[in-house]
N, C-alpha and C positions, 0 to 999 in steps of 0.2 A: 748227342746233338746231331741234327740232320740239316741238310741244305738242299735246295732245288738246283738241278743241273740239267743241261741239254746233253744227252748221251747218244752218241752214234754207235750202233752195233750192226754187225753183219747178219742179215736175214736172207737165207737162200742166195748168198754171195752178193746181195745188194745192200749198200749202206742205208740204214733207216734211223731217223732221229726221233727221240722221245724225251719229253721233260719228265724227270723222275726225282724222287728223293734219294739222297746218298748220305751215308754215315760220314761224319767228320772224324777222321783218324788222327793219330798222334802226329805232331809236327816234326818233320825231319830235322837233323842236327844243323843243317845249313838253311833251313826253311824260314819263310816269312808268310804269315797268314794274312790275307787281305780281304776285307769286305768290298765286293765289287760295286762300284757306282755306275760305271758305263763301260760298254764294249762297242764294237762296230762290226760292219760286214765288209770284208774284202773278198775279192774274187777267189782267193785261196780258200777262204772259209766255205764258200759255196761249193767248191770242188770236193769238199769232204763228203758230200751226199751223192757224188757221181761215181758210178761203178768203175773200179780200176784206175782211179785218178792218181793213185800213188801218194797222195798228200798224207793220209793216215796209213800207217803200216801195221799197227797193232790195235785191234779192237777188243773191247769197247773203248771209246775215247771221247772226251769233252772237247769240242773244237773251240775256236775263238783265239786268234793270234794276238789280239790287242785287249787291254783292259786298263782301267784306272780305278782307284779306290783308296780306302783307309786301312792302315796296318792295324790288325787286331792283336797279333802276338808275333814275336820274332826271336829266332835263335841266331840271327845275324847282328853283330854289334853296330852295324851302320844304320839299322832301322829300329824304330821304337813305336809302340802303340800310339795311335793318333796321327802318325805321319801320313801325308798324302803322297801317293806313289802312282806310277804308271809303268807299263811294259808293252813293248811291241816286238814281234818276231821271236828270235832265238828258237828254242824247241817248243815254245808254248802253243798248245792246240794241235800239235803234230806228234811229238814224241812224249810230251807230258800233257796232262789235262789243262785246257785253256780257259779263256775268260767267260765262256757261256755258262756261268754258275754263280750262285749268290756269294759264295766264299771260296777263295782259291788259295792253295798252298804252292809257292814257287821258291826256287833257290834265290837268295838275295842278290846274286850276281846278275840276275836278269832285270832287276828293278832300277828305276830312276826316281829320285825325289822330285816332287813338283816345286818349282821355284816361281814366285810371283813374276809376271801376271798370269801364269798358267793356271787353268782351272781343270777340274776333273772332266768336265763336259767338253771343253774346247780341245783338250788333248786327244779325245777320241774323234772329234770332228776332223782332226788332222790325221792321227793314227799312222799306220804303216803306209797308207797311200800318200799322205803329205810328206812323210819322211822320204819315201822313194822319189817323189817328184823333186824335192829340194836337193837330194843327193845328186840326181842327174843334172840339175841346173848348175850346181856348184862345180861339176866336172868341166863345164864349157864356158862358164861366165867370164873367165879371164882370157878366153881365146880371141883372136883377131875377128873371127866371124861374129862375135857378140859385142864388138866394140862400138857399133852403131846401133842406136835404138830403133832405127828404121830397117834393120837387117831383116830379110824375109825368113820367117820361121814357120815351120809346119808341125802340128801336133796331131797324132792319131789317137783313137780311143778316147776322145776328149770328153765323152759323157761318163766315163768311169772316174774313180777317185783319183788315180795318178794323173791322167790326162787333164782332168778338171783342175787339179791343183797346179799343174804346170802352166795352164792358161792363166789362172788367177795370179800366180806369183809373177809371171813374166809381165802381165799387164800392170801389176802393181809396181814393178821395177821400171816401168816406163816404155817397154817395147810395144810398138804400135803397128807392126806389120805381121799380124798373127793369123795364119791360115789354119783351119782345123778340119778334120775329116770325121764325118759321122753319117750313119744311115738314118738317124733320127732328125729328119728335117723339121719336125714340129717344134723342136727346141731351139731353132735358129735365133729367135729374138733373145732368149735367155743367154745363149752363148755370146751374142753381140754385147749384151749388158756386162758379161764377164770379161770382155776385152777382145773377142774374136773380130777380125776385120774381113775375113772371107770364110764362108762355109762351103765345104766341098763334100761330095759323096765319094765313096770308094771308086765308083766307075770313073769319076772325073780325074782321078790321079793314076788311073791305069794306063799303061803304055800298050798300044796296039800297032804293030807287034812289039813284044818286049825286046828291048835292045840293051847291050852292055853299057852304052852311054847315050844319053838323051839331052834335050835342052836343059841347061842349068837354071833351076828355078829357086831352090831353097838353100840358104847358107847353113841353116841348122834344122835338123829333123829330130823330133822327140817321138819315138815309135813305141807304142804300148800294145801293139797288135801282133806283129811278127808275120810269118807266113808270106802269102802271095802279095799282100799290100806292101810289105817291106821290100820284096823283090822288085816291085815297080818303082819304089821311091829312091832306092840307092842310085840308079842311073841319073836321077834328076837333081842330085846334090851338087852345089857349086864347087868351084876350085877352092881347095883348103877348107872345105866345109866340115861340119861336125854332125855326127850321128850318135844319138843316145838311145839305147835299146833297154827296155825294162818290162816287156810283157810278151805273152805268147798265146793270147786268146785266139788268134787267127791261125795258129799252127806252130809246131816246133821246127819244122824243116825250112831251110833257106837255100834256094838255088840262085846263085849270083856268079859274077866273075871278079877277078882281081883288078880289072881295068880301072874302075872308079877310084880305087885306093892307091894305085901306083901312077896313074896318069893325072888324077885330080888331087891327090894328096889328102883324101878324106880320112878323118880319124873316127874310129868306132869306139864308143864307150859302153860297156855293159854295166848295169846298175844292180847291185845286190845289197838289199837293206836288212836281210834277216840277221846276219852276223856282223853288221856294221859296228865298229868298236864304240863302247859307251862314251869315251872321251870325245869322239867325233860326233856322236849323236847330240851331245850337249851343245856343240857348236851349231848344229842344225836347229835345235830348239831355240837357241838364242837368236838365230836368224828370224824365226817366226816371231819371237818376242819383240825384236827390234822393228820389224816391218809390218806385221800382220795382226798384232794384238792391239786392242780387243776386237771383238765382233768378227770372228772367223766366218760366221754364218752370213756375213754381208759380202764375202768374197766368193762363196761357193754354196749352192743350194744344199740344205741339210734336211734329211727326213728322219725324225725321231720316232722309234717304235718301242713297245714294251716287250718284256721277256716272252709273254704269251703270243706275240706276233712273230717271233723269231723264226720258227720252223717254216711257215709258208713263205716268209721273206727270203730265206735261204734257198728254198726250192725254186722260186721264181727268178732269183737274182741273175743267173747266167743268160737267160733269154728274154727277160722283161725289159721294156724301155724305162730307163731311169737316167737321172742327171745328178751328179754330185755325190754326196755321202749319205749312208744310212748308219745312224748310231742307235745303240740299244740301251735303254735306261733300266737299270736294276734298282738303284736307290739314289735319292738326291740329298738326303739328310745324313749327316755324320752320326754313326752309332755313339752310344755313351761310353766313355772311358773312365775307369776308376782312377 
């Protein structure tokens, strides 16, 4: 038996993606075989096609850090043929072959059962991006800074999946003083419909000159960009403010001072969703079930593409203008089970 997979290989030291047929091998002792229904595109997936990104360390590799689908066969007693399952993060698409294939074999420890009202499609609308956004919000939700729904909050990278979900979740929870930063001024009306009350450009949040401490503007900052933008935002966070960091599209380096942290008592939270414990993931998914199901697509723009459109979408993803989430449809109907 064979399956179609998107395989990234090194050609003259440059990652190159190709959809090809692969042989289906014997299932590992701890493995679960899944017919993929949907996957999605995260920034990390797009980086697999960038030279020296470090996301994939051993080629060839099938990317795709998220997927959902039906169990076809299982050597793990917790999963049985016909079960609907999903997975996000872990080693998937990085150290083991990921979700950009028709059939995937993964260790059962990486999988979660779908519980109603979750659906295979909506779990990928949320995916790693929504999980990361929700984890960051839960880190600060009980803080004094978040106790007033009129508290001034700023979100960077808002047209990406994480920032978009942060905006949608906070608006749904009733927060109504939400500033967002984007270069894509053409999507301002859509961002306002999602809950944004102020649309800023990167230049508008820049400090000239950059100072260790500046006017206190934001009680909470959700930063998904990093680099220079974050350097400019830290001095503008209010007394006892909260800073949630979960992205580095703007750069890995951060030049700042200790003054905002020791003179204003700012708390910095880093968000890491790849190895987030399964038990805690269930709490996050329950949060979505309680507050945001059904109709996840009414909270965030969703672009659905087919497997044959995946390679050009990955190539364009880091530099193209987009808003919301891109999901990849492999199969919408359940396979037949004996």
